[in-house]
C-alpha positions in Angstrom: 22.8 -19.9 8.2 21.2 -19.5 4.4 18.6 -16.6 3.1 15.3 -17.5 3.2 12.8 -16.6 -0.3 9.4 -15.5 -0.6 7.2 -14.6 -3.5 4.7 -11.3 -4.4 2.8 -11.8 -7.3 4.1 -9.8 -10.1 7.6 -9.8 -9.3 8.6 -12.5 -11.1 12.2 -12.8 -8.8 12.9 -14.2 -5.7 12.3 -12.0 -2.3 14.6 -12.3 0.4 12.3 -12.2 3.8 14.8 -9.9 5.3 14.5 -6.6 3.6 17.6 -4.4 3.8 15.8 -1.0 5.0 18.1 2.3 3.6 16.6 5.3 5.8 19.7 5.6 7.1 21.9 5.9 3.6 20.6 9.4 2.9 23.1 11.0 5.8 26.0 7.9 5.9 29.1 7.5 4.0 28.0 6.0 0.5 31.3 3.7 1.2 29.5 2.3 4.8 26.3 2.1 2.6 27.9 0.5 0.0 29.8 -2.5 2.4 26.3 -2.8 3.9 24.6 -3.6 0.8 27.5 -5.5 -0.4 27.4 -7.4 2.9 23.9 -8.4 2.7 24.4 -9.1 -1.2 26.9 -12.0 -0.3 24.3 -12.9 2.5 21.9 -14.0 -0.1 20.0 -10.9 0.4 17.6 -9.9 -2.4 15.4 -7.2 -1.1 16.2 -3.7 -0.5 13.6 -1.4 0.8 13.9 2.3 0.2 11.5 5.7 -0.5 11.6 9.0 -2.3 11.4 10.5 1.1 14.7 9.2 2.6 16.8 12.2 1.0 19.7 10.8 -0.8 19.4 6.9 -0.6 18.0 6.3 -3.9 21.3 8.1 -5.4 23.3 5.7 -3.2 21.7 2.9 -3.7 21.5 3.8 -7.8 25.2 3.9 -7.7 25.7 0.5 -6.3 23.2 -1.0 -8.6 24.7 -0.1 -11.9 27.4 -2.5 -10.4 25.0 -5.8 -9.7 22.7 -8.0 -12.4 19.5 -5.7 -11.7 17.5 -8.9 -12.5 18.6 -10.6 -9.1 17.9 -7.3 -6.8 14.1 -6.8 -6.1 14.0 -2.8 -5.0 10.8 -2.1 -2.9 9.8 1.9 -3.5 7.9 4.1 -1.6 6.4 7.4 -3.2 3.8 9.9 -2.5 4.7 11.0 1.0 2.6 13.6 2.2 5.8 16.2 3.6 2.9 17.6 5.9 -0.4 17.8 3.2 -1.8 14.8 1.2 -0.1 14.0 -1.8 -2.3 10.7 -3.1 -2.7 12.5 -6.5 -2.0 11.5 -9.7 0.8 14.0 -10.3 2.6 13.4 -7.0 2.9 10.0 -7.6 4.1 10.5 -11.2 6.9 13.0 -10.3 7.9 11.1 -7.8 8.3 7.6 -9.5 9.9 9.3 -12.1 12.5 10.9 -9.7 13.0 7.6 -7.9 13.6 5.8 -11.5 16.1 8.7 -12.3 17.9 8.3 -9.5 18.2 4.5 -9.0 19.5 4.7 -12.7 16.9 1.5 -13.4 13.9 1.9 -15.7 11.3 -0.4 -13.1 10.7 -0.6 -9.4 9.9 -4.3 -8.5 7.1 -3.4 -5.7 6.1 0.4 -5.6 4.2 1.4 -2.3 1.9 4.1 -1.6 3.9 5.7 1.8 0.6 7.2 2.6 -3.3 6.6 1.7 -5.5 10.1 1.5 -9.0 8.2 2.5 -10.8 11.3 0.5 -9.5 10.3 -2.8 -12.3 7.7 -4.5 -9.9 4.1 -4.5 -10.6 3.5 -7.9 -9.0 6.5 -9.1 -5.5 5.2 -7.4 -6.1 2.1 -8.7 -6.4 3.5 -12.2 -3.3 5.2 -11.8 -1.3 2.6 -10.5 -2.1 0.3 -13.2 -1.4 2.8 -15.9 2.2 3.0 -14.5 2.2 -0.6 -14.3 1.2 -1.7 -17.6 4.0 1.0 -18.7 6.1 -1.0 -17.3 7.6 1.3 -14.8 6.9 -1.4 -11.7 6.2 -4.6 -11.9 4.0 -5.0 -8.8 2.2 -2.1 -6.4 0.7 -1.9 -2.6 0.2 0.4 0.3 2.6 1.5 3.5 0.4 2.4 5.8 -3.3 1.5 4.2 -5.8 0.2 6.6 -7.4 -3.3 6.0 -10.5 -1.9 5.1 -8.7 0.2 2.0 -7.1 -2.9 0.9 -9.9 -4.8 0.3 -11.6 -1.5 -1.4 -8.8 -1.4 -3.8 -8.5 -5.2 -4.9 -12.7 -5.0 -4.8 -12.0 -3.0 -7.2 -9.6 -3.6 -9.4 -11.2 -7.7 -9.5 -14.3 -5.4 -10.7 -12.9 -3.9 -13.3 -10.1 -6.1 -14.6 -7.4 -4.7 -13.3 -4.1 -5.4 -11.7 -4.9 -5.4 -7.6 -2.3 -4.5 -4.7 0.4 -7.2 -4.2 1.5 -6.0 -0.9 1.0 -4.0 2.1 3.6 -2.7 4.5 2.8 -1.4 7.9 5.0 -2.0 11.2 4.5 -5.4 12.7 6.8 -6.3 15.8 6.4 -8.3 18.4 6.5 -5.1 20.6 3.0 -3.4 19.8 3.7 0.6 20.4 1.4 3.2 22.4 1.7 5.7 20.2 1.9 6.1 16.3 5.7 5.5 15.3 5.6 8.0 12.5 2.9 10.3 12.1 0.1 8.5 9.6 1.5 5.2 10.1 -0.4 1.6 11.0 1.1 -0.9 13.1 -1.0 -4.6 12.9 -2.9 -5.4 15.5 -4.5 -8.9 16.5 -7.4 -8.1 14.2 -5.5 -7.0 11.2 -3.1 -10.2 11.3 -6.7 -12.5 10.8 -7.2 -10.6 7.6 -3.8 -11.3 6.5 -4.1 -14.4 7.5 -7.4 -14.8 6.1 -6.4 -12.6 2.5 -2.7 -14.6 2.4 -1.3 -10.8 1.4 1.8 -10.8 1.8 3.4 -8.0 4.5 6.5 -6.0 4.3 7.2 -5.1 7.8 9.0 -2.1 8.7 10.2 -1.3 12.3 10.3 -4.9 12.7 12.9 -5.3 15.4 10.7 -2.6 16.9 13.2 0.3 17.3 16.2 -2.0 18.9 13.7 -2.8 22.1 14.9 -6.6 22.2 18.2 -5.7 22.1 18.6 -5.3 25.6 19.6 -1.5 25.5 16.8 -0.5 27.8 15.4 -0.8 31.4 12.0 -0.7 32.5 13.5 1.8 35.5 15.6 4.3 32.9 13.2 6.5 31.4 16.0 8.6 29.9 14.9 7.8 26.3 11.7 9.7 25.9 11.1 8.0 22.6 11.1 4.7 23.2 9.1 5.2 26.7 6.2 6.8 24.7 6.5 4.0 22.1 7.5 0.6 24.0 7.4 0.7 27.6 3.7 -0.9 28.3 3.7 -3.8 30.6 2.3 -6.2 27.8 5.9 -5.6 25.6 7.6 -6.2 28.9 6.2 -9.1 29.3 6.8 -10.2 25.9 10.7 -9.1 26.3 10.5 -11.5 29.3 9.3 -13.9 27.4 11.4 -13.4 24.5 14.6 -13.5 26.4 13.4 -16.6 27.9 13.4 -18.2 24.6 16.4 -16.8 23.5 18.6 -18.5 26.2 16.7 -21.7 25.6 17.6 -21.5 21.9 21.3 -20.1 22.2 20.5 -17.2 20.5 19.7 -13.4 20.9 16.2 -11.9 21.9 16.3 -9.7 19.4 16.6 -12.3 16.7 13.9 -14.4 18.9 11.3 -11.2 18.3 12.3 -10.7 14.5 11.6 -14.6 14.1 8.2 -14.0 15.4 7.6 -11.7 12.7 8.4 -14.3 10.2 6.9 -17.3 11.7 3.2 -15.6 11.1 0.6 -17.7 9.3 1.1 -15.2 6.1 3.6 -14.1 4.0 5.9 -12.0 5.8 8.9 -10.0 4.9 11.0 -8.3 7.8 12.9 -4.9 7.0 16.3 -4.5 8.8 18.0 -1.5 9.5 21.4 -1.8 10.6 23.9 0.7 10.9 27.3 -1.4 10.3 28.1 -4.9 9.1 27.9 -6.2 12.5 24.6 -4.8 13.2 24.2 -6.8 10.1 25.4 -10.4 11.0 23.3 -9.9 13.9 20.0 -9.8 12.3 21.2 -12.6 9.8 21.6 -14.6 13.2 17.2 -14.7 12.6 17.5 -17.1 9.9 18.5 -20.0 12.4 15.7 -19.3 14.5 12.6 -21.7 14.0 9.4 -20.8 16.1 6.8 -23.6 16.1 3.2 -22.5 16.3 2.8 -23.0 20.3 6.0 -20.5 20.5 4.7 -17.7 18.5 1.1 -18.1 20.3 3.1 -18.2 24.3 5.7 -15.2 22.5 2.6 -12.9 21.8 0.7 -13.9 25.1 0.2 -11.2 28.0 
């Protein structure tokens, strides 16, 4: 098993294609979180996904980061979460970024994502604001989390027309199981039409909930309706068929269905990075198994059929 790496324009260092999610770090024991970070790093992981909205997660990462070679670590941060009302303003973006840098104990974030969009704000203003932070060295690359492809296009058309740095990456949900409802308020999941757009643009995609919240782990059954969230999001005939096909293929390859589903995310015909959210080192190693799974284009098509 060896880590796979990719690139995002402007970052200038290898980015592990499995990205360690830290949403639960804000409520976990720091020693547990640091143990996960150490194990991820030992496995060749370089990329860490966090956000100003994730409680104290940035503080936990910051104490760990102080012991690392900063130039070997890729921090994907997020700011301007709405907190109940739109916060895509020059002031809110600057405030969140400044606070994230302070808590992380670093002077730059490798990839800074706007956690949501506000289509009512002219796209040119947003591009200008982000370019100011880029020019100041506070961010090396930037993008949108949960942004539509139309707004991503508009942002980069504006950047090109005005000689500015464009959006370098996008971070929506992409998983083999497609949710029937918003996973979180205001969040976007990638449709087949969106995937065609990403393939055409070759824009790097950093997928959150890439494992569909454990749908492929075997913890759920069609006749078990006890988990209301899982039923609402994932219990569709299409997803159960994809679960069946992933299980079949996993048995043939000698791995888990969860690894096959995660490998599907990494096998897209455009640059992808998959955020994983293990709570234990054992769960981390289970996700790392994916690195040994290779899917052919035919297997990818077969998995998503139905």
